[in-house]
C-alpha positions in Angstrom: 91.5 51.9 121.6 93.4 48.6 121.6 91.4 45.4 122.1 92.8 42.3 123.9 91.3 38.8 124.4 90.3 37.9 127.9 89.4 34.3 128.6 87.3 33.4 131.6 86.1 30.0 132.9 82.7 30.1 134.5 80.6 27.7 136.5 77.6 26.5 134.5 75.1 27.9 137.0 76.8 31.4 137.0 76.8 31.4 133.2 73.1 30.7 133.1 72.4 33.5 135.5 74.5 35.8 133.4 72.6 34.8 130.3 69.4 35.6 132.0 70.6 39.0 133.1 72.0 39.8 129.7 68.8 38.6 127.9 66.6 40.8 130.0 68.7 43.7 128.8 68.8 42.5 125.2 72.5 42.0 125.4 75.0 39.2 124.8 76.7 37.7 127.8 80.0 39.2 126.7 78.5 42.7 126.4 76.8 42.3 129.8 80.0 41.2 131.6 82.1 44.0 129.9 79.5 46.7 130.9 79.4 45.3 134.5 83.2 45.5 134.7 83.3 49.0 133.2 80.6 50.2 135.7 82.5 48.6 138.7 85.7 50.2 137.5 84.0 53.6 137.3 82.5 53.2 140.8 86.0 52.5 142.2 87.6 55.4 140.4 84.8 57.7 141.5 85.1 56.6 145.2 88.9 57.1 145.0 88.3 60.6 143.6 85.8 61.5 146.4 88.2 60.1 149.0 91.1 62.2 147.6 88.9 65.3 147.5 87.9 64.8 151.1 91.5 64.4 152.1 92.5 67.6 150.3 89.6 69.8 151.5 88.6 68.0 154.6 85.6 65.8 155.2 83.2 68.7 156.0 84.0 70.8 152.9 80.7 71.9 151.3 78.7 70.3 154.1 78.5 73.2 156.5 74.8 72.6 157.0 75.6 69.1 158.4 77.3 70.8 161.4 74.1 72.5 162.5 71.9 70.3 164.8 68.9 68.9 163.1 65.4 70.0 164.3 63.6 67.3 166.2 61.2 65.3 164.0 57.6 64.6 165.0 56.8 60.9 165.3 55.3 59.4 162.2 51.7 58.4 162.7 49.9 56.2 160.1 46.5 57.5 159.0 45.0 54.2 160.0 46.4 54.2 163.5 43.8 53.6 166.1 41.1 52.5 163.6 39.9 49.0 164.3 
């Protein structure tokens, strides 16, 4: 894989926050930023793939059970309700 230099100017406060996030994960700021960008890129590509699949098959593909009406749920009662 080819490597290219990417220069970025950051506000001092943002850089300190990034240093803290990276340090908690035992990473350099550079590695932390690159991982964040890779994760964000994956999320966007995944969402696009899901959207394209839904367009191709239709929104309800594989979700037939969603069409059935849900059974009414009993109200949630806390165990301590009514105890003074």
